[in-house]
C-alpha positions as CSV (number, residue, x, y, z in Angstrom):
1,M,0.0,0.1,0.1
2,T,1.3,3.3,-0.5
3,P,2.6,5.2,2.5
4,V,0.3,8.2,4.2
5,N,2.1,11.4,5.0
6,N,0.0,12.5,7.8
7,R,1.6,16.2,7.8
8,D,-0.4,17.2,4.7
9,D,-2.9,15.0,3.1
10,S,-2.2,16.8,-0.5
11,I,1.4,15.7,-0.7
12,L,3.1,12.4,-0.8
13,P,6.2,11.4,0.3
14,P,8.3,10.2,-1.9
15,Q,7.2,6.6,-3.8
16,R,10.7,5.9,-5.2
17,E,10.5,1.9,-3.2
18,L,7.2,1.2,-6.1
19,F,9.6,1.6,-8.8
20,D,12.6,-0.2,-10.3
21,L,14.7,2.6,-9.8
22,P,18.8,2.6,-9.3
23,D,20.0,4.6,-6.1
24,D,22.5,6.4,-8.2
25,V,20.0,7.7,-10.8
26,A,18.0,10.8,-10.7
27,F,15.4,10.4,-13.3
28,L,13.8,13.4,-13.7
29,N,12.2,12.8,-17.3
30,C,9.2,11.1,-16.8
31,S,7.8,13.1,-19.9
32,F,10.3,11.4,-22.2
33,M,8.7,8.0,-20.9
34,S,8.0,6.7,-17.4
35,P,10.5,4.5,-15.5
36,Q,8.1,1.2,-14.3
37,L,6.5,0.3,-11.3
38,R,7.4,-3.1,-9.9
39,A,3.4,-4.1,-10.0
40,V,3.6,-3.1,-13.4
41,T,6.3,-5.3,-14.2
42,R,5.1,-8.2,-11.9
43,A,1.4,-7.6,-14.4
44,G,3.4,-8.2,-17.2
45,V,5.3,-11.1,-16.1
46,E,2.1,-12.9,-14.7
47,A,0.5,-11.8,-18.3
48,V,3.3,-13.7,-20.8
49,K,3.2,-16.8,-18.4
50,Q,-1.0,-17.0,-18.7
51,K,-0.5,-16.5,-22.7
52,A,1.5,-19.9,-22.7
53,T,-2.6,-21.3,-21.8
54,P,-4.2,-19.8,-24.9
55,W,-6.9,-22.7,-24.4
56,G,-8.3,-21.0,-21.5
57,V,-9.2,-17.5,-23.7
58,G,-13.1,-17.3,-24.8
59,G,-14.9,-15.0,-26.9
60,T,-15.8,-12.9,-23.8
61,E,-12.1,-12.8,-22.4
62,W,-10.7,-12.1,-25.6
63,L,-12.8,-8.9,-26.1
64,G,-14.0,-8.4,-22.4
65,G,-10.4,-8.1,-20.6
66,V,-10.1,-4.7,-21.5
67,E,-13.2,-3.3,-20.2
68,P,-11.5,-2.6,-16.1
69,L,-9.0,-0.3,-18.8
70,R,-11.8,1.6,-19.9
71,E,-13.3,2.7,-16.9
72,A,-10.1,3.3,-15.3
73,V,-9.0,5.5,-17.8
74,G,-12.5,7.0,-17.7
75,R,-12.5,7.9,-14.2
76,L,-9.1,10.0,-14.9
77,L,-11.4,12.0,-17.3
78,G,-14.5,12.1,-15.2
79,A,-16.2,10.0,-17.5
80,D,-17.0,6.3,-17.9
81,G,-15.5,3.3,-20.0
82,E,-18.2,3.6,-22.9
83,G,-16.2,7.1,-24.7
84,I,-12.5,5.1,-24.4
85,A,-11.1,3.4,-27.3
86,L,-7.4,1.6,-27.3
87,I,-5.0,2.8,-29.8
88,P,-1.9,2.0,-30.5
89,A,-0.8,5.7,-30.4
90,A,-1.6,9.5,-30.3
91,S,-1.2,9.8,-33.9
92,Y,-3.3,6.8,-34.4
93,G,-5.9,8.6,-32.3
94,I,-5.5,12.1,-34.4
95,A,-6.0,10.3,-37.3
96,I,-9.4,9.2,-36.2
97,A,-10.0,13.1,-35.4
98,S,-9.0,13.8,-39.0
99,A,-11.0,11.1,-40.8
100,N,-14.4,12.3,-39.2
101,L,-14.2,16.3,-38.4
102,P,-15.4,18.6,-41.0
103,L,-13.4,20.8,-42.5
104,R,-13.8,22.9,-45.3
105,K,-12.2,24.6,-48.4
106,G,-11.0,28.2,-46.8
107,Q,-11.5,26.8,-43.2
108,N,-8.3,26.9,-40.7
109,V,-6.8,24.7,-38.3
110,V,-5.6,26.2,-35.0
111,V,-2.4,24.6,-33.5
112,L,0.3,25.8,-31.4
113,H,3.9,27.3,-32.3
114,E,6.2,24.2,-32.5
115,Q,3.1,21.6,-31.3
116,F,4.5,18.0,-30.9
117,P,4.3,16.8,-34.5
118,S,1.8,14.1,-33.9
119,N,-0.6,16.6,-33.2
120,V,0.6,18.7,-36.5
121,Y,0.8,16.3,-39.4
122,A,-2.2,14.9,-39.8
123,W,-3.8,18.3,-40.0
124,R,-1.4,19.4,-42.6
125,E,-2.4,16.4,-44.6
126,L,-6.2,17.1,-44.2
127,A,-6.0,20.9,-44.9
128,K,-4.3,20.3,-48.1
129,A,-6.6,17.9,-48.9
130,R,-9.6,20.3,-48.3
131,G,-8.4,23.5,-49.4
132,A,-7.9,24.9,-45.6
133,E,-4.8,25.9,-43.7
134,V,-3.3,25.0,-40.9
135,R,-2.9,28.4,-38.4
136,T,-0.2,28.3,-35.9
137,A,-0.5,30.1,-32.9
138,R,2.4,32.3,-31.4
139,K,2.5,32.8,-28.1
140,G,2.6,36.2,-26.8
141,P,4.7,37.6,-23.7
142,N,5.2,35.4,-20.3
143,D,3.9,32.8,-22.2
144,A,0.2,33.6,-22.9
145,W,-0.3,30.4,-24.8
146,T,-4.1,30.4,-24.1
147,E,-4.4,34.3,-25.4
148,A,-2.5,33.6,-28.7
149,V,-5.0,30.2,-29.2
150,L,-8.1,32.4,-28.5
151,D,-6.8,35.1,-30.7
152,S,-6.4,32.3,-33.5
153,I,-9.9,31.4,-33.6
154,D,-12.3,32.8,-35.8
155,E,-15.2,32.2,-37.5
156,D,-13.4,30.6,-40.3
157,T,-11.8,28.2,-37.7
158,G,-12.8,24.5,-38.3
159,I,-10.8,22.4,-35.8
160,V,-8.8,23.6,-32.8
161,A,-5.9,21.0,-32.3
162,V,-4.1,21.9,-28.6
163,P,-2.8,20.1,-25.5
164,P,-3.3,20.9,-22.0
165,C,0.4,22.6,-22.0
166,H,3.3,22.6,-24.2
167,W,5.6,19.8,-24.6
168,T,9.1,21.5,-24.7
169,D,8.0,23.6,-21.2
170,G,5.0,22.9,-19.5
171,A,3.1,26.3,-20.3
172,V,-0.6,25.5,-19.7
173,V,-3.3,26.3,-22.2
174,D,-6.7,26.7,-20.7
175,L,-8.8,23.7,-22.1
176,V,-12.0,25.0,-20.8
177,R,-11.5,28.9,-22.4
178,V,-10.4,27.2,-25.6
179,A,-13.6,25.1,-25.3
180,E,-15.5,27.9,-25.2
181,R,-14.1,29.9,-27.9
182,S,-14.1,26.8,-30.2
183,R,-18.0,26.0,-29.5
184,A,-18.7,29.9,-30.3
185,A,-17.0,29.7,-33.5
186,G,-18.7,26.3,-34.4
187,A,-15.2,24.6,-34.4
188,S,-14.5,21.2,-33.5
189,L,-12.0,20.5,-30.5
190,V,-8.8,18.2,-30.5
191,V,-6.3,17.5,-27.3
192,D,-3.2,15.7,-27.0
193,A,-3.4,15.0,-23.8
194,S,0.1,12.9,-23.8
195,Q,1.8,15.2,-21.6
196,A,-0.8,15.7,-19.4
197,L,-3.4,12.8,-18.6
198,G,-2.5,10.8,-15.3
199,V,-1.0,13.8,-13.5
200,L,-2.9,17.1,-14.5
201,P,-6.6,16.7,-13.5
202,I,-8.7,16.7,-16.9
203,D,-12.7,17.3,-16.8
204,V,-14.2,16.3,-20.2
205,A,-17.6,17.5,-19.1
206,A,-16.0,20.8,-18.2
207,I,-14.3,20.5,-22.0
208,E,-16.5,19.0,-24.2
209,P,-13.8,17.9,-26.5
210,D,-14.8,16.2,-29.7
211,F,-11.9,13.8,-29.3
212,L,-8.8,13.7,-26.6
213,I,-6.3,11.5,-27.4
214,S,-3.0,10.3,-25.0
215,A,-0.2,8.0,-25.2
216,G,0.1,5.7,-21.9
217,Y,3.9,5.1,-21.5
218,K,4.6,8.4,-20.1
219,W,2.4,9.9,-17.1
220,M,0.0,6.8,-17.3
221,L,3.3,4.8,-16.6
222,G,2.2,1.8,-18.6
223,P,3.4,0.4,-21.6
224,Y,4.8,1.5,-24.8
225,S,2.3,0.9,-27.7
226,L,-0.6,1.3,-26.0
227,G,-2.5,4.7,-25.8
228,Y,-6.5,5.9,-25.5
229,L,-9.1,8.1,-27.5
230,Y,-11.9,9.6,-25.4
231,A,-14.6,10.3,-28.3
232,S,-17.5,12.7,-27.4
233,P,-21.2,11.1,-27.2
234,K,-21.9,12.3,-31.0
235,W,-19.0,10.3,-32.3
236,R,-19.5,7.3,-30.8
237,E,-23.4,6.8,-33.0
238,R,-21.5,7.7,-36.2
239,G,-18.0,8.0,-36.2
240,R,-15.9,6.3,-39.2
241,P,-13.0,4.1,-37.5
242,L,-9.5,3.9,-39.4
243,E,-9.7,-0.4,-39.6
244,A,-12.4,-2.0,-40.4
245,S,-12.0,-5.1,-37.7
246,W,-14.1,-7.8,-36.8
247,M,-13.5,-7.1,-32.8
248,T,-15.5,-3.8,-33.2
249,R,-18.3,-5.4,-34.5
250,S,-21.7,-6.0,-32.7
251,G,-21.8,-9.7,-31.3
252,A,-17.9,-10.5,-32.1
253,E,-17.5,-12.1,-29.0
254,N,-19.7,-15.2,-30.3
255,F,-16.7,-16.6,-32.2
256,T,-19.2,-19.0,-33.7
257,A,-21.1,-16.8,-35.8
258,L,-18.5,-14.4,-37.3
259,I,-19.0,-15.3,-40.8
260,D,-22.6,-13.7,-40.0
261,Y,-21.3,-10.5,-40.9
262,V,-23.2,-7.5,-39.6
263,D,-22.7,-3.3,-39.7
264,E,-23.3,-2.4,-36.6
265,Y,-20.5,-2.0,-33.9
266,R,-20.1,-2.6,-30.6
267,P,-21.6,0.3,-28.2
268,G,-19.6,3.6,-27.2
269,A,-16.3,4.4,-28.5
270,R,-15.4,0.8,-29.0
271,R,-15.8,1.4,-32.8
272,F,-12.4,2.9,-33.0
273,D,-10.6,0.5,-31.0
274,M,-7.5,-0.7,-32.8
275,G,-7.1,-4.6,-34.6
276,E,-6.2,-7.0,-31.7
277,F,-6.8,-4.3,-28.6
278,S,-7.3,-7.1,-26.5
279,Q,-3.3,-6.5,-25.7
280,F,-3.4,-9.2,-23.3
281,V,0.4,-8.5,-22.1
282,L,0.2,-4.8,-22.4
283,A,-3.2,-4.5,-21.1
284,P,-2.5,-5.6,-17.5
285,M,0.3,-3.8,-17.2
286,A,-1.5,-0.5,-18.2
287,L,-4.4,-1.4,-15.8
288,A,-1.6,-1.8,-13.2
289,G,-0.5,1.2,-13.6
290,L,-3.3,3.3,-13.7
291,T,-4.9,1.8,-10.7
292,Q,-1.7,3.4,-9.0
293,I,-2.3,6.8,-10.1
294,L,-5.8,6.4,-9.1
295,E,-5.3,5.6,-5.4
296,W,-2.8,8.1,-5.6
297,K,-5.1,10.7,-6.8
298,V,-4.2,13.1,-9.7
299,E,-4.6,16.2,-7.8
300,R,-2.4,14.7,-5.1
301,L,0.2,14.1,-7.7
302,Q,0.1,17.4,-9.4
303,S,0.6,19.0,-5.5
304,T,3.5,16.8,-5.0
305,I,5.5,17.1,-8.0
306,R,4.9,20.9,-8.3
307,R,6.9,21.3,-5.4
308,L,10.0,20.5,-7.0
309,T,9.4,22.0,-10.1
310,D,9.1,24.8,-8.0
311,L,12.5,24.1,-6.5
312,V,14.0,24.1,-9.9
313,A,11.9,27.8,-10.9
314,G,13.3,29.5,-8.3
315,E,17.2,28.3,-8.5
316,A,16.9,28.6,-12.3
317,R,15.4,32.3,-12.4
318,A,18.2,33.0,-9.7
319,L,20.8,31.8,-12.3
320,G,19.3,33.8,-15.2
321,C,17.1,31.0,-16.9
322,A,14.1,31.8,-18.4
323,V,11.0,29.7,-16.8
324,P,7.4,30.1,-17.2
325,E,5.7,31.6,-14.0
326,S,3.9,29.0,-12.1
327,D,0.8,30.4,-12.9
328,R,1.8,29.8,-16.6
329,R,2.9,26.3,-16.5
330,V,1.9,22.8,-15.2
331,G,3.0,21.5,-12.2
332,H,4.6,18.4,-13.2
333,M,7.0,20.2,-15.8
334,L,9.1,22.7,-16.8
335,G,11.3,24.1,-19.1
336,L,14.8,26.2,-18.7
337,R,15.9,28.5,-21.2
338,F,19.2,30.0,-21.3
339,P,20.3,33.7,-21.5
340,D,23.1,33.2,-23.7
341,G,22.1,29.7,-25.3
342,M,22.7,26.4,-23.5
343,P,26.2,25.6,-21.9
344,E,27.7,23.4,-24.0
345,A,29.0,21.2,-21.8
346,L,25.1,21.0,-19.7
347,P,24.0,17.4,-21.5
348,R,27.4,15.8,-21.2
349,R,27.7,17.1,-17.2
350,L,24.1,16.1,-16.8
351,E,24.6,12.5,-18.1
352,E,28.3,12.0,-16.3
353,A,26.0,12.7,-13.3
354,R,23.3,10.1,-13.8
355,V,20.8,13.1,-14.0
356,F,18.1,12.2,-16.9
357,V,16.2,15.3,-18.3
358,S,15.9,16.2,-22.1
359,V,16.7,18.8,-24.4
360,R,13.6,19.9,-26.1
361,G,14.0,22.8,-29.0
362,D,15.9,25.4,-26.8
363,A,15.0,24.2,-23.6
364,I,16.2,22.1,-21.0
365,R,13.0,20.0,-20.0
366,V,12.8,19.0,-16.3
367,S,9.8,16.6,-15.5
368,P,10.1,14.9,-12.3
369,H,7.2,12.9,-10.7
370,V,6.8,10.9,-7.1
371,Y,9.9,8.8,-7.3
372,N,11.9,11.8,-7.3
373,S,13.0,13.9,-3.9
374,E,14.6,17.0,-2.9
375,G,17.7,15.4,-3.3
376,D,17.1,14.2,-6.9
377,V,16.5,17.9,-7.6
378,M,19.3,19.0,-5.6
379,R,21.9,17.1,-7.7
380,F,20.5,18.6,-11.2
381,L,20.6,22.2,-9.9
382,S,24.5,21.5,-8.6
383,V,25.3,20.6,-12.2
384,L,23.5,23.8,-13.6
385,R,25.3,25.7,-11.1
386,D,28.6,24.4,-12.4
387,C,27.8,24.6,-15.7
388,M,26.8,28.3,-16.0
């Protein structure tokens, strides 16, 4: 069980013992890929063993084994499992959105400047095919991404495709305000939440996106190649999937009747499931990670990790780095930009010290989690000071 911090219920004590991390590693890079919970490893090993006896897997287990996973993802979003589809990557989910959302000639798709490419390439292709354009919102002073997006939306906007925060530095986008402006303009809203879901509270009831997508191997503490798509109720009834999979069709659990072809899909967002969505090994691993996140509670994760990133932000500013203000960024990640460019020796010195962060664009991105302590942060800051 997770230790209880009796001093402050909003803050978790370090949870390093739950992860398989060497003592000499300061891993401040969860936004790249999370280390693995020991419980996730155990679930994977057990799932591999069970795969050795396939005669115990029937139609119900083949399709129904992932239902607890859908429910867990839905709980993170304030929704139910009916709205969740299983996908292999964020780009797959964006492709689903691109294949379904209307976009007319002369309209525009709003994205962020230097947005992660999975949520850009599909819109470029769609805009080219439809005679539309991709409009890039560029932040103003003080990392004002929300205002930049709002200013970019007009009566010709057909789709707004943005994340909850910028992937390079954690600068925040207020999705509720963006959603309100999008609806007023008659535009669809697509959210790539890969750098937020599992660590930042996200409420789809307040945002009402058409589609929300997330990779599962970062802040959701799951394995690679399994992600999630949330589809709004209107798309669950008339949306077009990317694949013509037999597994997404009504009655697919009855293997004896598969040649009785049907046009109807299984209910909810299941029509958008990837082929072979059962994922007999990956799904139990993903569920183990989500179970732990739900036990910790996302709000506590955000508060706990923000204390660490605030330490980094304060010291980095004292050294002359530019860092998004606390109210302009999420609590779980931040980017440091240097007044005279990144010190040449910094990446090498960090690697030598076994301190792991990311270089993204012109920023050093720091993204701790609850396996980190103040000691890990101090190791990073020590190297930073030496290189400045």
